[in-house]
Each structure stands twice: as structure tokens, then as C-alpha cells.
C-alpha positions in Angstrom: -52.7 116.5 21.5 -52.4 116.3 17.7 -54.5 114.1 15.4 -53.4 110.7 14.5 -54.0 106.9 14.2 -54.0 104.3 16.9 -53.6 100.6 16.4 -54.9 98.0 18.8 -53.2 94.6 19.1 -54.4 91.5 21.0 -52.4 89.2 23.2 -51.1 87.3 20.2 -49.8 90.5 18.6 -52.5 90.5 15.9 -53.8 93.9 14.8 -57.5 93.9 15.7 -58.5 97.5 15.2 -57.3 100.7 13.6 -58.8 104.0 14.6 -58.4 107.7 13.9 -58.8 110.7 16.2 -58.6 114.5 15.9 -57.3 114.4 19.4 -55.6 111.1 20.3 -55.4 111.8 24.1 -59.1 112.6 24.3 -60.1 109.7 22.1 -58.1 107.1 24.0 -59.5 108.4 27.3 -63.0 107.7 26.1 -62.2 103.9 26.0 -61.5 104.0 29.7 -65.0 105.4 30.3 -66.8 103.0 28.1 -70.0 101.9 29.8 -72.5 99.0 29.3 -74.5 100.9 26.8 -75.5 99.8 23.3 -73.6 102.8 21.9 -70.5 101.7 23.6 -70.6 98.0 22.5 -67.9 98.5 19.9 -65.6 100.3 22.4 -66.0 97.5 25.0 -65.1 94.9 22.4 -61.9 96.8 21.5 -61.0 97.3 25.2 -61.6 93.6 25.8 -59.3 92.6 22.9 -56.6 95.1 23.6 -53.2 94.0 24.9 -51.2 96.8 23.3 -51.9 100.1 21.6 -49.5 102.0 19.3 -50.1 105.5 18.2 -48.9 107.6 15.3 -49.4 111.3 15.2 -50.2 113.2 12.1 -50.0 116.9 10.9 -53.7 117.1 9.9 -56.9 115.3 10.4 -57.1 114.4 6.7 -53.6 112.9 6.8 -54.8 110.8 9.7 -57.9 109.7 7.8 -55.8 108.5 4.9 -53.3 106.7 7.1 -56.2 105.0 8.9 -57.8 104.0 5.6 -54.6 102.5 4.1 -53.9 100.5 7.3 -57.5 99.1 7.3 -57.3 98.2 3.6 -53.9 96.5 4.0 -54.5 94.5 7.3 -58.4 94.2 7.4 -58.5 94.2 11.3 -61.4 92.1 12.5 -63.1 94.9 14.5 -63.1 97.4 11.6 -65.9 97.6 9.1 -65.6 100.9 7.3 -63.0 100.7 4.6 -62.5 96.9 4.8 -64.8 96.0 2.0 -63.7 98.4 -0.7 -63.3 95.3 -3.0 -67.0 95.0 -3.0 -67.8 98.5 -4.2 -69.9 97.8 -7.4 -69.1 98.8 -10.9 -71.4 98.7 -13.9 -70.1 97.4 -17.2 -71.5 97.9 -20.7 -70.7 95.8 -23.7 -72.0 95.5 -27.3 -71.4 92.4 -29.4 -73.3 92.5 -32.7 -77.0 92.8 -31.9 -76.5 91.8 -28.3 -76.1 94.5 -25.6 -75.0 93.6 -22.1 -75.3 95.5 -18.8 -73.4 94.0 -15.8 -73.2 94.8 -12.1 -70.1 93.4 -10.3 -67.6 93.9 -7.5 -65.1 91.9 -9.5 -64.6 93.7 -12.9 -61.3 91.9 -13.4 -63.2 88.7 -13.9 -65.0 90.0 -17.0 -63.4 91.1 -20.2 -64.6 93.4 -23.0 -66.7 95.7 -20.8 -66.6 99.5 -20.5 -66.7 100.1 -16.8 -68.3 102.8 -14.7 -67.9 103.6 -11.0 -66.8 102.5 -8.6 -69.8 103.3 -6.4 -69.7 103.3 -2.6 -73.3 102.7 -1.7 -74.1 99.1 -2.7 -77.8 99.1 -1.8 -78.9 102.1 -3.9 -76.6 101.0 -6.7 -78.1 97.5 -6.8 -81.7 98.8 -6.5 -81.1 101.2 -9.5 -79.4 98.4 -11.5 -82.3 95.9 -11.1 -84.8 98.7 -11.8 -83.0 99.6 -15.0 -83.0 95.9 -16.1 -86.7 95.7 -15.6 -87.3 98.9 -17.5 -85.1 97.9 -20.4 -87.0 94.6 -20.7 -90.1 96.5 -21.8 -88.0 97.8 -24.7 -86.1 94.7 -25.8 -85.9 91.0 -25.1 -83.5 90.4 -22.2 -81.8 87.3 -20.9 -79.9 87.0 -17.6 -76.3 86.0 -17.9 -75.1 82.8 -16.3 -72.4 83.8 -13.8 -70.7 81.7 -11.1 -72.2 82.4 -7.7 -68.8 83.0 -6.3 -68.4 86.1 -8.4 -71.5 87.8 -6.7 -72.3 89.5 -10.0 -75.4 89.8 -12.2 -76.0 90.9 -15.8 -78.6 90.9 -18.5 -78.1 90.7 -22.3 -80.6 92.4 -24.5 -81.2 91.6 -28.2 -82.1 94.4 -30.7 -81.9 97.1 -28.0 -81.9 100.3 -30.0 -78.5 101.9 -30.4 -79.5 105.1 -28.7 -79.9 103.5 -25.2 -76.3 102.8 -24.6 -75.0 106.3 -25.3 -77.7 107.6 -23.0 -76.8 105.1 -20.3 -73.1 105.9 -20.7 -73.7 109.6 -20.3 -75.9 108.8 -17.3 -73.3 106.7 -15.5 -70.6 109.3 -16.2 -72.7 111.9 -14.6 -72.8 114.0 -17.8 -76.6 113.9 -18.4 -79.8 112.4 -16.8 -81.5 112.4 -20.2 -81.8 108.6 -19.9 -84.5 109.0 -17.4 -86.7 111.2 -19.5 -86.2 109.0 -22.6 -87.1 105.9 -20.7 -90.3 107.5 -19.4 -91.4 108.6 -22.9 -90.6 105.2 -24.4 -92.4 103.3 -21.7 -95.6 105.3 -22.1 -95.9 103.7 -25.5 -95.7 100.2 -24.1 -99.1 98.8 -22.8 -97.3 96.4 -20.5 -95.5 99.2 -18.8 -98.6 101.4 -18.6 -100.3 98.5 -16.8 -97.6 98.5 -14.1 -97.2 102.3 -13.8 -96.7 102.2 -10.0 -93.8 99.7 -10.3 -92.3 101.7 -13.2 -92.4 104.8 -11.0 -90.5 103.0 -8.2 -87.8 102.0 -10.6 -87.5 105.5 -12.0 -87.2 106.9 -8.4 -84.5 104.4 -7.6 -82.5 105.6 -10.7 -83.0 109.2 -9.7 -81.7 108.5 -6.2 -78.7 106.6 -7.6 -78.0 109.5 -10.0 -78.0 112.0 -7.1 -76.2 110.0 -4.4 -73.7 108.0 -6.4 -73.2 109.2 -10.0 -73.2 112.9 -9.3 -71.2 112.6 -6.1 -68.5 110.6 -7.9 -68.3 113.1 -10.7 -68.0 116.0 -8.2 -65.2 114.3 -6.3 -63.3 113.5 -9.5 -63.5 117.1 -10.7 -62.6 118.6 -7.3 -59.6 116.3 -6.8 -58.6 116.4 -10.5 -58.6 112.6 -10.4 -57.7 111.3 -13.8 -58.2 107.5 -13.9 -61.7 106.3 -14.8 -63.3 104.1 -13.7 -62.1 104.9 -10.2 -60.4 101.8 -8.8 -62.3 100.3 -5.9 -59.3 100.6 -3.6 -59.1 104.4 -4.4 -62.7 105.2 -3.9 -62.6 106.1 -0.2 -59.2 107.8 -0.6 -60.7 110.0 -3.3 -63.5 111.0 -1.0 -61.1 111.9 1.8 -58.7 113.9 -0.5 -61.6 115.8 -2.1 -62.9 116.8 1.3 -59.5 118.0 2.4 -59.6 120.6 -0.4 -62.5 122.3 1.3 -60.3 123.4 4.2 
């Protein structure tokens, strides 16, 4: 049987799950054989909720992946996880106002004006770890003050005073995936700070977090954009997963 998407509805007619399969017949048969194993917990929950299943065949597996993604983004079925929380994919914003330079991490860029945005990034944990590490490192180079932001926005940022003008161009090139020179420059600058030298182990942890972020998120996003010839930047959060799927389809 061809690839496609299946939608699971409960007794009230509500869509509770959207799935994709390379072979719909084989995939749906697997639900009938779900056992009381930890690995089958999700399948058992879907079977328990299911009152009706609708299928839609597709020409290719990647067409099915995109169809599944769009359905999940639109309806947010309660038993789906992947693709539902695209609106939380973080972006990093940069803004300069006089002698104040601000770096912001948020999943809601529309709530903040005047920022130059970078991203969006899929992996929240490495992104947040790199961001907070960067904030700690920059505080050794210039006074920094955390922004006051409403808790409901789930965002954080730091404003620096008298941060040398060279750091933002380096940070911009880093976030665009054009150059990792920011890392080398930070290391060299921090060796001149006695406070940083005294905490060399923690400094190294933050540098490692930034290197991991560069490799997993920044470089990956740049490769996907180039491969898919995706013009808009920053990449809208709702398009981040679709970009990944489309770029992979070009490898076929």
C-alpha cells in the first residue's frame, strides 16, 4: 500500500492523533498487535481513544510527512507531540540603542520590536544553554543587566553597556552560520580578565555549549536554507519543520 497520513478521531468526533506511514496498511496493522509494553504505551493510548480512522494516501513519503506536519500544526491533536510546539522554537534577537546592546532569547519575537532576529532553532535545550553561557561570558567584558520581561512571554534577555562594537558583528556572523570567529575572540578576550581566569572550568563549559549550538543548530539551519534555496530569514517558526522535511526530500 502507498504512503500516507491517518487521522484518528474519538467518540465525540474530535481529532486526537495524526500519523504518517510509508506503508499505511502495515502501520495500521501494528496498532492491532500493540502489547502491554512500555514501547507500545503510545499505541495503546491511540487505540483506546480511537472511534474512527480516516486515511489519505500520498505519492511520496515526503509528501506524507508535509501533510502530517500541516495537520498537526493546524489541529494540535492531544496525542501528538512532535510538530505541535513549533511556536516555542526559540529565536535570538540583537538590538543596539546608543551605548546599550541587548541580546534576547524568545519564542515570541512578535512581542518585541526593534530586534534583528536569528533562527528559528529547533532544539530548545542546546539553544538555551548556549544563550545563557554567552550571557555569562559577555558579562566579563561589559556590565550587563537582565531585562524585565513578563513571565507569560517565557523570554529572557540581557542589556550590556559599553560592549565593544566588534562583538555584535561577530555574534551576527556566528548566528547566521557564516563564521565561528566569535568563539576564538571570546577565548582570547577572557584570558585577559582575572575573574574569568579564576573560573576557567566554567568558562570552558560555556564555550563547549556554544560550540555544540553552532554545530547542531546554527550550521544545520544554514545548510537546510542553502539546500532548499529558502529565502526568508529568520526562518518563521511554523516553517522550521517543513524546511527540514523539504531539504531532506532533495537528497532522494
